[in-house]
N, C-alpha and C positions, 0 to 999 in steps of 0.2 A: 105729205105736204105740211101738216101741222108740226111735225118734229123738226123740219127744217127751219121754221119760224121760231120755235121755242128756244133753241140753242143760242142764237144771237141775242135774244132778249135776256137770257140768264147771264151771258158774258157782260152785257152793258150794265146790268144791275150790280154785278160784283165789282166792276171798275168804279162805279159811282160810290158804292159803300166804302171801298178802300180809300178813295180820295177824301171822303168825309172824315174818316178816322184819323187820317194824316193831319188834316187841318185842325182837328180838335186837339191832338197831341201837341201840335206846334204852339197853339194858343196857351195851353196849360204850362208848357216848359218856359214860355216867355213870362208867365205870371209867377214862377218860382222865385223865392227870395235870394237864392244863391245857386251857383253852378259848381261843378267839380273843379277843385283847385282854388276856390275863393274861400274867404273866412266865413263860417256860419254865424248867424245872428247871435246864438247863445255864447259865442266866443268873441264877439265884436268888442267887448270891453277889455280884452287882453291884448298886449302888444305882441306882434308876430316878429320873432327874431329872424327867421328865414324859412324857406320851404325845402323839403328833401323827400327822397324816395325811401320809405322805411326798409326796403330791401337793400339799399345802398346808402346807409346813413352817413357815410363820410363825405358825400358830395352835397354841397349847399347851393341853393338858388335864391336870388333876391326878389323873385316874383313868382306868382303861381302859374301853372300851366301843366301840360302833359309831361310825364316822366320820359326822359330819353332812354331809360333802361328797361322799363316794364310798361305793359299796356294798362296804365293807370294814371291818375292825377297826382301831382305833388301834394304832400301833406304839410300843413304849417306846424312849426315848432314855436310854442308860446314862451314868453318871458315869465314863467312862474318861478316859485322859490327853488324848485329842484333844478330847473334848467339854468337859472342864474348862477348857481354854484357849480355847475357841471356835474350834478348828482341826480339822484332819483328820489322822489317822495313816495313814502309808503305809509298808509294810515296805521293807527295803533291797532285796530282790529286785525288788519292783514299781518302786521308784525307778530301778533299773538298766534295767528293761524300758521305762520311760517316757522314759529319757534325761534324767533330772533333773540339772541342774547348778546350783550356787549360786555367788554372788559376794559379796564383802564390801562393806559400806557404808563408803566411805572419806571422809576429809576432805582437801580440796585446792581448787584453783582451776582453772577452765577455761583452756585455752591462751590466752596473751596475744595471739596472732595468729590470724586466720582469713581464708579466701580467698573471693573472689567473681569474677564476670566482668562485663564491660561493653564499651561501644563508644565510640569517639572522636567528638566533635562540636565545632563551632566555639564559641569563647568569645564569647558574644553581648555581653559587656561591652566587647569590643575592636572594635566595629562603628563605622564612620565613613560617614556619608551626605553626599554632595556635591550641592548644589542650585544652580540658576541664580538669581542675585540680580536679574536684569533680563531683559527680552525680548531675544532675539538669535537668531543662527544659528551652527551648528557649522561652523567653518572647518577645523579639524584635529583628528583623533582618533587619537593614537598607540596607545592601547589599543583593541584590536579585538574581544576575545573574553572571555567569562566564564572565571574561574579563571586568568587571566593574572597572574603575580606582578608586584608593583610595589615600588619602593623609595621611601623617604621623600624628598620633594623632586622626584620624577620628574614630568614634564609629562604630564597625563592628557587634557586637552581645551583647545582654544582657541576662544573664542566671540567673534563680532563683535556689538557692542552699539550699535545706532544711537542710543539715548537718551543714551549717554555723550558723543557728539560735541558736541551743543549745550551740555551742561553744562561740558565741558572748554574749549570755545572761549570761553564767557563768563568762566570763571575766568582764562584766559590774557589776555583783554582787560583785565579789572579789574586784573590783576597789573602791567600796564604803566602804569597811572594813578598819579599822585602822591597822597599822603594817601588811600590806598585801604584802610585797615585794616578799616573796617566793611563796605565792599563786598566785600573779599576774604574776610572771614569768611562772608558770606552766600553767595558763590559756592562756597566750600568745602563749606558745608552742603548745597547743592544736589547736589553730586557724591556726597555721602554718601547722600542720599535716593534717588538713582538706582541705588545698589548698589555703589559703589566703596569699597574699603577704604583704610586709611591708607597702605599700601605703594604702591598704585596712584596715589593722590593725590600722594604725594611724588614719584613718577616723573614725573607730568605737570608738577608745579611745578619740578622740577630740570631737566628736558629742555626745557621750553618748547614742547613739541610735543603734539599731540592723540594719545592712545593709544586707538584704537577697539576694540582686542581685549582680552579678559579671559582670562588663562591660569590654569587650575586645576591645582594640583600635589598630589601624594600627601602627606597629613599624617603617615602612618605606613607602616612596612613591612607588607605583607600580600598579600592575594589579592583580585582583583575577583570578587565573588559576584553582582553584579547590574549590568547595563548597559542603560540605557533609551534611549540615543541612538545615532545613526549620523552619519557625516560628511555635512554638507549639510542636516540636519534642523533644524526650527525648535523653539526652546524657549521656554517661558513662565516668567515670574518665579515662583519657588517650586517649580518642577517638579523632582523628583529626577532626577539625571543618572546617577549610579553609586553603588555601595555597595562598601566595602572592609572585609574582615575581617582583623584583625591575627592574626599567627601566632606571636607570642611565647609565648602560653599557649593551651591547648585545654581543653575540658571532657571528662571521662570520665563517661559516664552508666552507673552500675552499678545492679543490682537485687538487693536483699538480702531473704532470708526475714524474715518478721515477728519471728521469735524472736531474730534477731541485731540488729535495729534498736536495741534498748535499749542495746547495747554501743557504738554509734557516736555520736560527738560531732563537731560542727563544729571544724575545726582539727586533727583526728586525722591523723597521718602515714600516708601510703599509698605503696607502691611498686608499679609496674606493669611487666609484661613483655608486649611486643607480639608477636603471632604473626608479623607481617610483618617484624619486626626482631629476629631471634633474637640472644641474647647481650647485649642492651642492657636496662638498667633505668632507668625514668623515675620521678622522685620528685614527690610532690605532697601536697596536703592536702585534707581534706573541706571543701568549700565550703558545702554546704547539704544538708539532708534534706528532700526535696520532699514536699509533702502530696498524693501521688498514688500510689494502690495499684492494682496490676494485678489485676483481679477474677478472672482466669483462673489466673495463677500464684501469687496471694497474696503478691506481693513489693512492697517499697517502693523507690522510686527515690532514689538518693543521687548527688549531683553532686560530682565531684572535679576540682580544677583542677591540671593537670599542666604543668610546664615543657616547652617545645618547642624545644630548641636545634637550629638548622639547619632548622627548619620541616619535619622529617621525619614528624611525626605529622599525618595527614589524616583528615577525617571518614569514618566507616564502619569503621575498623580495629578489630579484635577484641583485647581486652586481658584478661589475668589479673591480679587484684589481690591484694595482701596488706595487710590492715589491721593496724596495730600498736596494739592496745588496751592501756591500762594494766592491770597485774595487779591483780585484785580481792582482797578478803578471802577466807580459806578458807571453803569451803562443803561440805555433804554431797553426795556424788556416788554414783550407782548406774548400772549399765549401762542404756542406753535400752531394750534388749530385755527387761528385767525388768519394765517398767512396763506395766500393763494399763489401758487407757482404755475405759470402758464408755459414755461419752457424758455420764453424770451423776456418775461417780466415777472417781478415779484410784487404783489399787490395786496393791500388790506382795504377793507371797506370802513371808512371813517364815519362814525355816527355824529351827525350835526343836530343842533336844536331844531325842533319843529318836525321831527320825523323824517328828515332827509338824510341820505347817505351818499358819500362821495368816494369813488375809488382813488386810492393814493398809491403811487409807485414808491417803494422803499428799497433800501439796501440792507441785507441781513448779514449777521455774523454767525457765531457758534450757537448750537442748540444743546440744551441739557435740562432734564426734568420737566419737560413740557413748556419750557420758556425759550424764546428766540431773541437774540440780541439784534436791535435795530440800529444800524450805523447812520442812516439818514432817512428823511422823509416824514418823521413824526416828532412830537414834543410830549414831554411828560404831562399827564393830566388829561390828554385826549382820550376819546373812547373809540374802540374798534369793535367790529362785529366778530364774535367768536363762534357763533352758531347761526346757520342760515345765510352765510355770506355768499355762498355759491348761487343761491336763488336770486339774491339782490344783484350780484354781478351779472347774471343772465339778463335780468330786467334792464339793467343799465346798458348792456350791450345792445339790446333790442331797440332802446330809445336813442342810440347813437352817442351816449355819454362818453364812452371810451374814445370814440373817434374825435369828438370835440376836444377832449383833453390832449390828444396827440397832435391836433392841428396847430400850426404856428400862430 
């Protein structure tokens, strides 16, 4: 019986206590100086520009209240120095802790010379291919191996050509006849048709003897790069016998970054140092900019023609190049490390007086030696952040500075 009376008394006491605590909290909240979404007393002396949700800084509201995006109150944005300029203010002590360094926007020109690397290759414009002009047999082959050097006028191969014998005997027979002008012209034409040149025909006419062999001589100084015959082998008319590459000049195949290709022009002077020939400098000129981009290294091929005195340059040698570009007009330059590339924008953090920083969209050009050309967005004499700019950019993004800049 006592327990039945005790439980209702405890319940009534708990309800009374809860009601009292609720009334006490209500009176205290009514006595507070400010509620969520209003301006605190300590910031009452500052002008409120607008209210926003820090998680969605791009959306602005003209009065306080609950956020439509998150379960929280809107936060005021004040008209302080940083916000007025669309930037962010950082104290000197914090700048020191962040390691913030600045650099001046200067006016000048990129260096007139820049370096690259490349490899030596044969000059394919100095190629000579020798062919058989008639069916025959290889009787003598002084040149036996690929890459053997040859001199102009040197005997390369001697061929026996059976078809020449009948044509030459007919020519010599007609030559002995009187009033043979028309017949002699026909016999000479037949020798031309079987593959004899003017020098060989003149030799037959002058000696009065049949010349069954054809001797091929080197037309230029060079190196044998292809040899398709051997002594005693049979050759057919039109078949290639050997290939000679001249060595007076060589090609230097260089690969340049896409950012430097705009500064290269055909005919530009180039000097090269070869790793295998220390102390020597070889001069040449840009022959062509090839329409071939390496998809892996993102480089474009440039062909340079180099003089090769003494034939000391051979394919495969590694070379270091110096391009001599003409000096361009003065441009605005900033340190490359100061540029922030987001994929859709190119930004620098402009350092203002009073410790404030403003993100500025810029348009950039070529890069060289740690400097980047600025085509628009800055002026000479301004200061940009060259170290710690990513931390400042993050702070500016959290405060909605970037969104305010993008707003119309």
